[in-house]
C-alpha positions as CSV (number, residue, x, y, z in Angstrom):
1,X,-1.3,23.2,-5.3
2,X,-2.4,23.4,-9.0
3,X,-5.3,25.1,-10.1
4,X,-7.5,22.3,-10.7
5,X,-7.3,21.5,-7.1
6,X,-8.2,24.9,-5.9
7,X,-11.3,24.7,-8.6
8,X,-12.2,21.3,-7.4
9,X,-12.1,22.9,-3.4
10,X,-14.5,26.0,-4.5
11,X,-17.0,23.9,-6.1
12,X,-17.2,22.0,-2.7
13,X,-17.2,24.7,-1.4
14,X,-19.9,26.7,-2.9
15,X,-22.4,23.7,-3.0
16,X,-23.5,25.0,0.5
17,X,-25.4,28.0,-1.1
18,X,-28.1,25.2,-1.6
19,X,-29.2,25.0,1.6
20,X,-29.1,28.6,2.4
21,X,-33.2,29.5,3.1
22,X,-33.3,32.0,0.4
23,X,-32.0,29.5,-2.3
24,X,-33.4,26.3,-0.7
25,X,-36.9,26.7,-2.9
26,X,-34.5,26.5,-6.0
27,X,-32.2,23.4,-4.3
28,X,-33.4,20.4,-7.4
29,X,-32.6,23.1,-10.1
30,X,-29.4,24.2,-8.3
31,X,-28.3,20.8,-7.6
32,X,-28.4,19.1,-10.8
33,X,-26.0,22.1,-12.2
34,X,-23.6,21.6,-9.1
35,X,-23.7,17.3,-10.2
36,X,-22.5,18.9,-13.4
37,X,-19.9,21.2,-12.0
38,X,-18.5,18.5,-9.4
39,X,-18.0,16.2,-12.2
40,X,-15.8,18.1,-14.7
41,X,-13.8,19.9,-11.8
42,X,-13.0,16.6,-10.6
43,X,-12.4,15.1,-14.2
44,X,-9.9,18.2,-14.5
45,X,-8.0,17.6,-11.4
46,X,-7.7,14.2,-12.8
47,X,-5.9,15.6,-16.0
48,X,-4.1,17.7,-14.6
49,X,-2.9,16.0,-11.4
50,X,-3.5,12.2,-11.1
51,X,-1.9,11.6,-7.5
52,X,-2.5,9.5,-4.4
53,X,-4.3,12.7,-3.4
54,X,-6.7,13.5,-6.1
55,X,-7.8,9.4,-6.3
56,X,-8.9,10.1,-2.6
57,X,-10.8,13.3,-3.6
58,X,-12.3,11.5,-6.4
59,X,-13.8,9.0,-4.4
60,X,-15.2,11.8,-2.1
61,X,-16.1,13.3,-5.2
62,X,-18.3,10.1,-6.4
63,X,-20.1,10.0,-2.6
64,X,-20.7,14.1,-2.4
65,X,-22.6,13.3,-6.2
66,X,-24.3,10.9,-3.9
67,X,-25.7,13.6,-2.1
68,X,-26.2,15.9,-4.8
69,X,-28.7,13.1,-6.3
70,X,-30.7,13.2,-3.5
71,X,-31.6,16.8,-3.2
72,X,-32.0,16.8,-7.0
73,X,-34.1,13.5,-6.5
74,X,-36.1,15.2,-3.7
75,X,-38.2,12.3,-3.3
76,X,-38.0,12.7,1.0
77,X,-40.1,15.1,3.4
78,X,-38.4,18.7,2.7
79,X,-37.6,19.5,5.8
80,X,-35.7,16.1,6.4
81,X,-34.3,16.5,3.0
82,X,-32.4,19.4,3.8
83,X,-31.6,18.5,7.4
84,X,-29.7,15.1,6.4
85,X,-28.0,16.7,3.1
86,X,-26.4,19.9,5.0
87,X,-25.0,17.3,7.4
88,X,-23.9,14.9,5.1
89,X,-22.3,18.0,2.8
90,X,-20.6,19.4,5.7
91,X,-18.8,16.3,6.5
92,X,-17.5,16.2,3.1
93,X,-16.2,19.3,3.1
94,X,-14.4,18.8,6.1
95,X,-12.9,15.2,5.3
96,X,-11.5,17.2,1.7
97,X,-10.3,20.0,3.6
98,X,-8.2,17.9,5.9
99,X,-7.1,15.5,3.4
100,X,-5.9,18.6,1.1
101,X,-4.0,20.1,4.6
102,X,-2.3,17.0,5.4
103,X,-1.3,16.7,1.8
104,X,0.0,19.7,2.1
105,X,2.3,19.2,5.1
106,X,3.3,16.4,4.2
107,X,4.4,18.1,1.0
108,X,6.5,20.6,3.0
109,X,7.8,17.9,5.2
110,X,11.4,16.4,3.9
111,X,10.4,12.7,4.7
112,X,11.0,9.6,2.8
113,X,7.3,8.3,1.1
114,X,8.4,4.9,1.9
115,X,8.6,5.9,5.9
116,X,4.9,6.4,5.4
117,X,3.6,3.5,3.4
118,X,5.5,1.4,6.4
119,X,3.4,2.6,9.0
120,X,0.6,2.2,7.7
121,X,1.7,-1.3,7.0
122,X,2.5,-1.7,11.1
123,X,-0.7,-0.3,11.8
124,X,-2.7,-2.6,9.6
125,X,-0.8,-5.8,11.4
126,X,-1.6,-4.2,14.7
127,X,-5.2,-4.0,13.5
128,X,-5.3,-7.2,12.1
129,X,-4.2,-9.0,15.5
130,X,-6.2,-6.9,17.5
131,X,-9.6,-8.3,15.1
132,X,-8.3,-11.3,15.8
133,X,-7.9,-11.2,19.1
134,X,-11.6,-9.7,20.1
135,X,-13.4,-12.1,17.4
136,X,-11.8,-14.8,19.7
137,X,-12.8,-13.4,22.8
138,X,-16.4,-12.7,21.4
139,X,-16.9,-16.3,20.3
140,X,-15.8,-17.4,23.4
141,X,-18.1,-15.2,26.0
142,X,-20.6,-16.2,23.2
143,X,-21.0,-19.7,24.1
144,X,-23.7,-21.4,25.9
145,X,-23.1,-22.6,29.6
146,X,-22.1,-26.0,29.4
147,X,-24.3,-26.9,32.6
148,X,-27.6,-25.2,33.0
149,X,-30.0,-26.3,36.0
150,X,-32.8,-27.8,35.0
151,X,-36.2,-25.6,35.7
152,X,-39.5,-27.3,36.9
153,X,-42.4,-27.2,35.1
154,X,-44.2,-25.2,37.7
155,X,-41.5,-22.4,37.7
156,X,-41.1,-21.9,34.0
157,X,-42.1,-18.8,32.6
158,X,-45.0,-18.6,30.1
159,X,-43.6,-18.1,26.6
160,X,-44.9,-17.1,23.4
161,X,-43.7,-17.5,19.8
162,X,-44.7,-15.0,17.6
163,X,-44.4,-15.2,14.0
164,X,-44.7,-12.3,10.7
165,X,-45.5,-14.1,7.9
166,X,-46.4,-12.6,4.7
167,X,-45.9,-14.6,1.2
168,X,-44.8,-17.6,2.7
169,X,-43.8,-20.9,1.2
170,X,-43.0,-24.3,2.6
171,X,-40.2,-22.5,4.8
172,X,-43.4,-21.7,7.0
173,X,-44.5,-24.9,7.2
174,X,-41.5,-26.3,8.3
175,X,-41.0,-23.7,10.6
176,X,-44.2,-24.4,12.4
177,X,-43.6,-28.0,12.5
178,X,-40.5,-27.4,14.6
179,X,-42.5,-24.9,16.9
180,X,-45.2,-27.4,17.7
181,X,-43.4,-30.3,18.3
182,X,-41.6,-28.4,21.3
183,X,-41.5,-29.8,24.8
184,X,-41.9,-26.5,26.4
185,X,-44.7,-27.0,28.9
186,X,-46.5,-23.2,28.9
187,X,-46.0,-22.0,25.0
188,X,-48.1,-20.0,22.7
189,X,-47.5,-19.7,19.1
190,X,-49.3,-16.9,17.3
191,X,-48.6,-16.5,13.5
192,X,-49.9,-13.7,11.9
193,X,-50.7,-13.0,8.1
194,X,-49.1,-9.7,7.2
195,X,-51.6,-9.1,4.2
196,X,-50.2,-11.8,2.0
197,X,-50.7,-11.8,-1.4
198,X,-51.3,-15.3,-1.9
199,X,-53.5,-18.0,-0.5
200,X,-50.7,-20.2,0.9
201,X,-49.7,-18.3,3.8
202,X,-53.1,-18.0,5.7
203,X,-53.9,-21.8,4.4
204,X,-50.4,-22.9,6.0
205,X,-51.4,-21.2,9.1
206,X,-55.0,-21.9,9.7
207,X,-53.6,-25.8,8.3
208,X,-52.1,-25.9,12.4
209,X,-54.8,-24.6,14.0
210,X,-55.3,-28.3,15.6
211,X,-51.8,-28.1,17.3
212,X,-53.1,-25.2,18.8
213,X,-51.4,-22.5,16.4
214,X,-53.4,-19.0,16.6
215,X,-53.9,-17.3,13.3
216,X,-54.0,-13.5,13.6
217,X,-55.6,-11.4,10.6
218,X,-52.9,-8.5,10.0
219,X,-53.9,-5.0,9.2
220,X,-52.0,-2.7,6.4
221,X,-49.2,-1.0,8.7
222,X,-50.1,2.9,9.6
223,X,-48.1,5.9,7.6
224,X,-44.7,5.6,8.2
225,X,-44.3,2.4,10.1
226,X,-41.9,0.1,9.0
227,X,-44.5,-3.2,7.9
228,X,-42.4,-5.9,9.8
229,X,-42.4,-3.6,13.1
230,X,-46.1,-3.2,12.8
231,X,-46.6,-6.4,12.6
232,X,-44.3,-7.0,15.7
233,X,-46.4,-4.8,17.6
234,X,-49.5,-6.7,16.7
235,X,-47.9,-10.1,17.8
236,X,-47.1,-7.9,21.2
237,X,-50.5,-7.0,21.7
238,X,-52.5,-10.0,21.4
239,X,-49.5,-12.2,23.1
240,X,-49.8,-13.3,26.5
241,X,-46.5,-14.9,27.5
242,X,-44.0,-13.4,30.3
243,X,-41.6,-13.9,27.4
244,X,-41.7,-13.3,24.0
245,X,-39.7,-15.1,21.3
246,X,-39.6,-13.3,17.7
247,X,-38.2,-15.2,14.9
248,X,-38.6,-15.7,10.9
249,X,-39.7,-18.3,8.8
250,X,-36.2,-19.3,8.1
251,X,-35.5,-20.4,11.7
252,X,-35.3,-24.1,12.6
253,X,-36.0,-25.6,16.2
254,X,-35.5,-29.1,17.8
255,X,-38.1,-30.1,20.4
256,X,-35.8,-29.4,23.3
257,X,-34.6,-26.1,21.7
258,X,-36.9,-23.3,23.7
259,X,-36.8,-25.0,26.8
260,X,-33.2,-24.7,26.8
261,X,-33.0,-21.0,25.5
262,X,-35.6,-19.9,28.5
263,X,-33.6,-22.3,31.2
264,X,-30.1,-20.4,30.3
265,X,-32.0,-17.0,29.9
266,X,-32.4,-17.7,33.8
267,X,-29.3,-19.1,34.7
268,X,-27.6,-16.1,33.2
269,X,-30.1,-13.7,34.8
270,X,-30.9,-12.3,31.4
271,X,-34.4,-10.7,29.6
272,X,-33.3,-10.5,26.6
273,X,-31.5,-12.8,24.6
274,X,-30.5,-12.6,20.9
275,X,-29.3,-16.0,19.3
276,X,-26.6,-16.9,17.0
277,X,-28.1,-19.8,15.0
278,X,-26.1,-22.0,13.0
279,X,-26.6,-21.3,9.4
280,X,-27.3,-24.1,6.9
281,X,-27.1,-23.4,3.2
282,X,-27.5,-25.7,0.1
283,X,-23.8,-27.3,-0.8
284,X,-24.0,-25.9,-4.3
285,X,-24.5,-22.3,-2.8
286,X,-21.6,-22.2,-0.1
287,X,-19.2,-20.6,-2.4
288,X,-21.6,-17.7,-2.9
289,X,-23.0,-17.6,1.1
290,X,-19.9,-17.4,2.2
291,X,-19.4,-14.2,1.0
292,X,-22.2,-12.5,3.0
293,X,-23.4,-14.1,5.9
294,X,-20.0,-14.5,7.9
295,X,-19.1,-10.8,7.1
296,X,-22.4,-9.6,8.6
297,X,-21.6,-11.8,11.2
298,X,-17.8,-10.3,11.4
299,X,-19.2,-6.5,12.4
300,X,-21.5,-8.6,14.7
301,X,-18.8,-10.3,16.8
302,X,-15.2,-8.8,15.8
303,X,-16.1,-5.0,17.1
304,X,-15.9,-3.8,20.6
305,X,-20.0,-3.0,20.5
306,X,-20.3,-3.6,24.4
307,X,-17.8,-0.8,25.2
308,X,-20.1,1.9,23.5
309,X,-23.5,0.5,24.3
310,X,-23.9,-0.9,20.6
311,X,-24.7,-4.8,21.8
312,X,-24.4,-6.9,18.8
313,X,-27.8,-8.3,17.5
314,X,-29.6,-10.8,15.1
315,X,-33.1,-11.0,13.6
316,X,-33.5,-14.2,13.6
317,X,-34.2,-15.1,16.8
318,X,-34.4,-13.3,19.9
319,X,-36.3,-13.4,23.3
320,X,-37.4,-10.7,25.2
321,X,-39.1,-10.2,28.6
322,X,-42.4,-8.8,28.0
323,X,-42.1,-6.3,30.8
324,X,-38.9,-5.0,29.6
325,X,-40.8,-4.8,26.0
326,X,-43.3,-2.6,27.1
327,X,-41.3,-0.5,29.6
328,X,-39.1,0.6,26.6
329,X,-42.0,2.0,24.8
330,X,-43.0,-1.5,22.5
331,X,-42.2,-1.2,18.5
332,X,-44.0,2.4,18.6
333,X,-40.4,3.3,20.0
334,X,-38.8,2.4,16.6
335,X,-41.5,2.3,14.4
336,X,-39.1,3.1,11.4
337,X,-36.1,1.1,12.5
338,X,-34.6,-2.0,10.1
339,X,-33.5,-3.5,13.0
340,X,-35.3,-2.8,16.1
341,X,-34.6,-5.5,18.5
342,X,-31.2,-3.3,18.6
343,X,-32.7,-0.6,20.1
344,X,-34.0,-3.2,23.4
345,X,-30.8,-4.7,23.4
346,X,-29.2,-1.1,24.1
347,X,-31.9,-0.5,26.6
348,X,-31.0,-4.1,28.7
349,X,-27.8,-3.7,28.4
350,X,-27.6,-1.0,30.7
351,X,-28.4,-3.2,34.1
352,X,-26.7,-6.7,32.4
353,X,-30.0,-7.6,31.1
354,X,-28.8,-8.5,28.0
355,X,-27.1,-11.6,25.8
356,X,-25.8,-12.2,22.9
357,X,-25.5,-16.4,22.7
358,X,-24.5,-19.2,20.5
359,X,-26.7,-21.9,19.9
360,X,-24.9,-25.1,20.0
361,X,-25.6,-28.4,18.9
362,X,-27.7,-29.3,22.2
363,X,-29.9,-25.8,21.9
364,X,-30.1,-26.8,18.5
365,X,-31.7,-23.4,16.7
366,X,-30.1,-23.3,13.4
367,X,-31.1,-21.0,10.3
368,X,-31.9,-21.9,6.8
369,X,-31.2,-19.2,3.9
370,X,-29.6,-19.4,0.5
371,X,-27.6,-17.0,-1.1
372,X,-30.4,-14.9,-2.5
373,X,-32.5,-14.7,1.1
374,X,-29.1,-13.4,2.7
375,X,-28.2,-10.7,-0.4
376,X,-31.8,-9.5,-0.1
377,X,-31.4,-9.4,3.6
378,X,-28.1,-7.5,3.9
379,X,-29.4,-5.2,1.6
380,X,-32.5,-4.1,3.1
381,X,-30.0,-3.9,6.6
382,X,-26.5,-2.2,6.0
383,X,-27.7,1.1,4.9
384,X,-30.0,1.9,7.9
385,X,-27.2,0.4,10.1
386,X,-24.9,3.3,8.9
387,X,-27.8,5.5,9.5
388,X,-28.7,6.4,6.0
389,X,-25.3,8.7,5.9
390,X,-23.4,8.4,3.1
391,X,-20.3,9.6,4.6
392,X,-20.7,6.6,6.6
393,X,-20.8,4.2,3.6
394,X,-17.2,6.1,2.6
395,X,-15.5,6.1,6.2
396,X,-16.2,2.4,6.2
397,X,-15.7,1.5,2.8
398,X,-12.1,2.8,2.6
399,X,-11.6,1.4,6.2
400,X,-12.5,-2.0,5.0
401,X,-10.3,-1.7,1.5
402,X,-7.2,-0.2,3.5
403,X,-7.0,-2.4,6.8
404,X,-8.2,-5.5,4.7
405,X,-7.6,-5.7,1.5
406,X,-4.8,-3.6,1.2
407,X,-2.1,-5.6,2.9
408,X,-2.9,-8.4,0.9
409,X,-1.9,-5.8,-2.3
410,X,1.1,-4.4,-0.6
411,X,2.3,-8.1,0.1
412,X,1.7,-8.6,-3.6
413,X,3.4,-5.3,-4.9
414,X,6.7,-6.1,-2.6
415,X,7.2,-9.7,-2.7
416,X,10.5,-10.0,-4.8
417,X,12.2,-6.3,-4.6
418,X,14.9,-6.7,-1.9
419,X,14.5,-3.0,-1.1
420,X,10.7,-4.2,0.1
421,X,12.0,-6.9,2.4
422,X,10.4,-6.1,5.6
423,X,7.4,-4.1,4.1
424,X,7.1,-8.2,2.4
425,X,7.1,-9.7,5.9
426,X,5.2,-7.6,7.8
427,X,2.1,-7.6,4.8
428,X,2.8,-11.3,4.9
429,X,2.3,-11.6,8.5
430,X,-0.8,-9.3,8.1
431,X,-2.2,-11.1,5.5
432,X,-2.0,-14.8,7.5
433,X,-3.6,-13.1,10.6
434,X,-6.2,-11.6,8.5
435,X,-6.9,-15.1,6.8
436,X,-7.1,-16.5,10.2
437,X,-9.2,-13.9,11.2
438,X,-12.0,-14.6,8.5
439,X,-11.8,-18.3,8.4
440,X,-12.5,-18.1,12.5
441,X,-15.8,-15.8,11.3
442,X,-16.6,-18.5,8.6
443,X,-16.2,-21.0,11.3
444,X,-18.4,-19.4,13.5
445,X,-21.3,-19.1,10.9
446,X,-21.5,-22.3,10.3
447,X,-19.8,-24.3,13.3
448,X,-17.9,-25.9,11.2
449,X,-14.7,-25.1,9.1
450,X,-15.0,-24.3,5.6
451,X,-11.3,-24.6,3.7
452,X,-12.5,-22.6,0.7
453,X,-12.3,-19.6,3.8
454,X,-8.9,-19.4,3.3
455,X,-8.7,-17.9,-0.1
456,X,-12.2,-16.2,0.3
457,X,-11.3,-13.5,2.1
458,X,-10.5,-10.9,-0.5
459,X,-13.8,-11.8,-2.4
460,X,-15.4,-11.2,0.5
461,X,-14.6,-7.8,1.5
462,X,-15.1,-6.7,-2.0
463,X,-18.6,-8.1,-1.9
464,X,-19.2,-6.6,1.4
465,X,-17.6,-3.1,0.0
466,X,-20.4,-3.4,-3.3
467,X,-23.4,-4.4,-1.5
468,X,-22.7,-1.8,0.9
469,X,-22.9,0.6,-1.9
470,X,-25.4,-0.7,-3.6
471,X,-27.6,-0.9,-0.7
472,X,-26.9,2.6,-0.3
473,X,-27.8,3.4,-3.8
474,X,-31.1,1.9,-3.6
475,X,-32.4,3.2,-0.7
476,X,-31.5,6.5,-2.3
477,X,-32.8,6.5,-5.7
478,X,-34.8,2.9,-6.1
479,X,-36.8,0.8,-4.1
480,X,-35.8,-1.9,-1.7
481,X,-38.4,-4.3,-1.0
482,X,-39.4,-6.6,1.4
483,X,-42.3,-8.9,0.6
484,X,-43.3,-7.0,-1.8
485,X,-42.9,-3.7,-0.1
486,X,-40.8,-1.0,-0.9
487,X,-39.4,-0.1,3.0
488,X,-37.5,2.9,1.3
489,X,-40.9,4.9,2.3
490,X,-40.9,4.6,6.1
491,X,-37.4,4.2,6.2
492,X,-36.0,7.1,4.5
493,X,-39.0,9.5,5.0
494,X,-40.2,9.5,1.6
495,X,-43.2,11.5,0.6
496,X,-45.8,9.4,-0.4
497,X,-47.1,11.2,-3.5
498,X,-43.3,11.3,-4.4
499,X,-42.5,7.6,-3.4
500,X,-40.7,5.4,-6.0
501,X,-42.5,2.3,-7.8
502,X,-41.3,-0.9,-7.1
């Protein structure tokens, strides 16, 4: 084992002194010193021994610098900062020790390195097939029933459509035009003006008063509430329907959409449904949009989430029984959650009361988002969905690159090398399966095949990895804006006096 590697591990181990109670009061200064020490030790390690292990440790070192950086930045509440950074430091140290131990054991074994790469290729092939099968199964399972019994007007439950609106434009008008055209007989539409900074939003809402739309003047969120969740709570407090449908202003409906949705819920005996809308984007943005939304959907439909009681959800349009919402603690139970509907879905799925359902042509619910809006939504949701943990960002980044992107790289590297013919064939099969998987997800997203998806997979993976890490850096060191508000303050437990100016 090289001297540089020993120095690197010693620096990693001694970093733990930052969190020792007597030294924590100097944590800002100590963290800055270790930022320099970690950078220098890795640079030395890279020069001394530039191997695969060193590259892996270098990637770990980059995320360790993120953890040290947030200690040095010191903008979170002290108790919270100490707890989360201590946990992350131990995670990274454990991964580093395991990596070095495995490398040391392999170096002592008289094995051909080619066997390791062949096993890796086989694993990638098996993973790709499982990914394709799980996605296909979920796509089939999320289809709405072909036939649903018509429910009489008298038997239909009352429904409230609740729309939070802040700094909106014509998208809000189009959404409300669709809603007031609904044929649902027991419908209440309420729209909350969430302290908009423009005059358009309240004017648009009031212009629909003659159609029965209720205007609610929102108030500023309480301390450490996420503003969107506080708006949801205000809407839920005044809603009178037995069911409440929450949707964004980018949701679009056909006149019969709401009735078919509720009838389907009653048919399936569910008390909460999250709708997968058909995505609509401008034709000149389909290439860029295909890098964001399909990958976001992939993590919802390509993983066995229900097995771990983590059902897939989407925030564009979801409906919940009022009783379930209240019994679950309302939005006070998820005041800081960027995806609050995931909590209610976990509660409902325990008793098989939740469904993740596609909107087909018959139901007619769709989503109208351009690339910029999709990018901002992904930035806002990705890091919190990983519980604001840099170690999970590292592991997910590594998993995406190894299981999805690396097979293509190995295929290209083995082409034309007779000794690697088996690896080339296996890598080729894996790549074809992964391309089919991605094309399936794209078709699922837009409800039609997009042939550009045949070549878009590597770009989509790189974009997804970059966006995930960008989301982490924005939350940890900058500001993530939603409708003009810095949502890092409640999500990251940032002290008001230490918040980053937007």
